[in-house]
C-alpha positions as CSV (number, residue, x, y, z in Angstrom):
1,M,157.7,15.8,156.0
2,G,157.8,12.1,155.1
3,A,155.3,9.4,155.9
4,S,155.2,8.1,159.4
5,A,153.3,6.0,161.9
6,T,153.1,6.3,165.7
7,R,151.6,3.9,168.2
8,Q,151.3,4.0,172.0
9,V,150.9,0.6,173.7
10,Q,150.4,-0.3,177.3
11,V,153.0,-2.8,178.5
12,P,152.9,-5.1,181.6
13,V,156.6,-4.4,182.6
14,D,158.5,-1.6,184.2
15,Q,161.1,0.7,182.6
16,V,164.0,-1.3,183.8
17,Q,162.7,-4.4,182.1
18,L,162.0,-2.4,178.9
19,G,165.6,-1.2,179.0
20,V,166.7,-4.8,178.7
21,V,164.1,-6.3,176.2
22,I,164.1,-3.4,173.7
23,P,167.8,-3.5,172.7
24,A,167.5,-7.3,172.4
25,A,164.4,-6.9,170.1
26,L,166.2,-4.3,168.0
27,H,169.3,-6.5,167.7
28,A,167.0,-9.5,166.7
29,L,165.5,-7.4,163.9
30,G,168.9,-6.4,162.6
31,W,168.3,-2.7,163.0
32,G,171.1,-0.4,163.9
33,F,170.3,1.5,167.1
34,H,171.6,3.6,169.9
35,Q,170.3,4.7,173.3
36,T,169.4,8.4,173.3
37,S,168.4,8.6,177.0
38,P,167.8,6.2,179.8
39,T,164.3,5.7,178.5
40,S,164.6,6.0,174.7
41,Y,166.2,4.4,171.7
42,Q,166.6,5.4,168.1
43,A,166.9,2.7,165.5
44,S,167.1,2.6,161.7
45,A,165.7,0.0,159.3
46,K,167.6,-0.7,156.1
47,I,166.7,0.4,152.6
48,G,164.5,-2.0,150.8
49,W,162.3,-2.4,147.8
50,L,159.5,-0.4,149.2
51,S,161.4,2.4,151.0
52,W,164.6,4.4,151.4
53,G,164.8,3.1,155.0
54,E,163.1,4.3,158.2
55,N,164.0,5.9,161.5
56,I,162.3,4.4,164.5
57,M,162.1,6.2,167.8
58,I,161.2,4.2,170.9
59,D,160.2,6.0,174.1
60,F,159.3,4.4,177.4
61,S,159.6,7.4,179.7
62,Y,156.0,7.1,181.0
63,P,155.7,4.0,183.2
64,G,153.6,1.2,181.7
65,W,153.6,2.7,178.2
66,L,155.7,2.4,175.2
67,Q,155.6,4.9,172.2
68,I,157.0,3.8,168.9
69,T,157.3,6.2,165.9
70,S,158.5,5.0,162.5
71,R,159.3,7.7,160.0
72,C,160.6,7.4,156.4
73,A,164.3,8.3,156.3
74,F,163.8,10.2,153.0
75,P,161.9,13.3,154.0
76,L,160.1,13.7,150.6
77,Q,158.7,10.1,150.6
78,L,155.0,10.7,151.0
79,V,153.8,7.1,150.7
80,D,155.2,4.4,152.9
81,W,153.3,1.4,151.5
82,G,152.5,0.3,155.0
83,K,156.2,-0.1,155.9
84,N,156.1,2.2,159.0
85,N,153.2,0.3,160.6
86,K,155.0,-3.0,159.7
87,N,158.1,-1.8,161.5
88,I,156.0,-1.1,164.6
89,D,154.3,-4.5,164.3
90,N,157.7,-6.2,163.9
91,L,159.2,-4.5,166.9
92,L,156.2,-5.4,169.1
93,G,156.3,-8.9,167.8
94,Q,159.9,-9.3,169.1
95,L,159.0,-8.2,172.7
96,P,158.5,-11.2,175.1
97,F,155.1,-10.0,176.4
98,P,151.7,-9.1,175.1
99,S,151.1,-5.4,174.5
100,Q,147.7,-3.6,174.5
101,G,147.3,-0.6,172.4
């Protein structure tokens, strides 16, 4: 299994609001994405100098909480050079409210 990072953060908005701001944030980052359920999205970051790309899963099924997992797309990539945590930071930075996690 490839390198990954997961973070759970408390958010001050409800699931309906998250359903609006998350796609806007993913679009702003230029990540391809699709909705996998009413309370989850899957996105992909492009290939870059430090990675073969990442798959990002965003779940907000538990009210008041957001879980983000970034995983290297290439399953044999064991070192992510901090890219997965950077993806999570970038996504959280695009959200229009402070998060606590």
